[in-house]
N, C-alpha and C positions, 0 to 999 in steps of 0.2 A: 504494500500500500504506500509506503514511504517513497519507493522508487517511482511509482506512478505519479505521486504529487510532485516530486522533483522534476520528472520529465515534463509534466504539464507546466510547471513554473518556468522551466527553461524554454519551452515552446512560446509561452506568453512573452518572455523577455526578448527572444529572437524576433518575434512578430513586432513588438514595439520598436525594436532597433531598426527594423526594415522600414516601418512607417516613418520614423524620425528621419531616416535618410532621404525620404521623399519630400519632407516638409522643410523648407529652408527658413532659418531664422535670419532676420535682417533688421535694419534700421529704417524707420519711416520718419521723414521730416515734412511738415506742412507749414507753408508760409504764403505771404502775398494775398491774404484774405481781403476781399472787397465785395461790394454789392452795388447794384444800381436799381433804381425805381422800387425800393421797398415801400410797402404800404402798411401804415400802422392803424391806429384808431381813426375814426371819421374826423375827429376834431384836431388831431395833432400829427406831427411827423413821428416816425418810430424812434425808439431808443434801443437800437439793435445790439445784440451780442451773439456769439457763436459758441456752441459746445461741440467738442471734437472727440471722437472715438476711433480706434483702429483695432479691429477684432474685438475682443472683450475688454480691452484696456481703455479707460477714460483718460483723456489727455488734459482735461481742464476746459476752461472757458476763456474767451477773449474779454477785453474790457468792454464796458457798456458805453456806447457813444450816443450822447443826447441829441435828439432832433436831427437825425441823419437818415435821409432817404437813400443817399449814395455814400455809405461809409467805407473807409479803408482802415482795417484793424491792424495795429502794430503787433510785432512779435511773431513767434512761431511755436509749433507744437512738435515734440519729439517722442518717438516710441521706439523701444528696443525689444529685441527677441520677438519680432513679429513674424508669423508664419506666412509663407508664400500664398497668395490669393486670398488674404484676409480682406475684409470690407472696411473701407474708410468711410466714416459717417460724420457729416456736419449737420447740426441742427441750428437754424437761425431763429432767434427769439426776439420779441419786443418786450422790453422791461416796462412793467406797469405798476401802478399803485396797488392794484389788486393782483390776482394771479397773472403771471406773465403769459403772453400769447405766442405760440409757435407759428412762425411765418412759413416754415417749410423745412424739408430735410433733403440733403444731397447724399447720395451713396455712390461709391465706385469700388470695384474690385481692384486692389493694387496690383501693379505690374512693375517689373524692374525698370529703372531709369528715372528721368525727370519728366513730369507731365503737367501741363497747365489745363485745368478743367473749367468748364462753364456749366452751371447748373441752373435750369429754369424752374422757378417756383411759381405758384399761383400769384404771389404778390411780390414779384421782382426777380432779379437774376443774381447769382452768386458766382464769384470767380476765385480760384485758388490754385496754388501750385504745390505739388508733392513730389518727393523723390523717395525711391525705394532701392536701397542697396542691400544685397543679401549675399551670403556665402553658402556654397554647397560643396 
């Protein structure tokens, strides 16, 4: 019975090792976030900010820019140990006195290299650049 358990354990380890060889860990950098024609509440310009994820990792949020329909957010987001073909997700929010309002979500499956993306929301357009460097 012990040898069967050992054999199964070794099989699982070998399988995991093979799967890991197929999934590349890498570094993702997101920068150059901007938007155009964002629509906020009926009475005011939006106070937009962005939340960023790559795979299951939350990278944080940008600064809130007051009264900006065409914002450019400073800074960048960095992710390490990201698996090949993870999804990069950006949520654009309008900061409000009450609950914040999500203006839209952008998603893209990451691929090696540097890419500039355009994402069309119902209430505006978002632009950003990301790079994905991985080792295999």
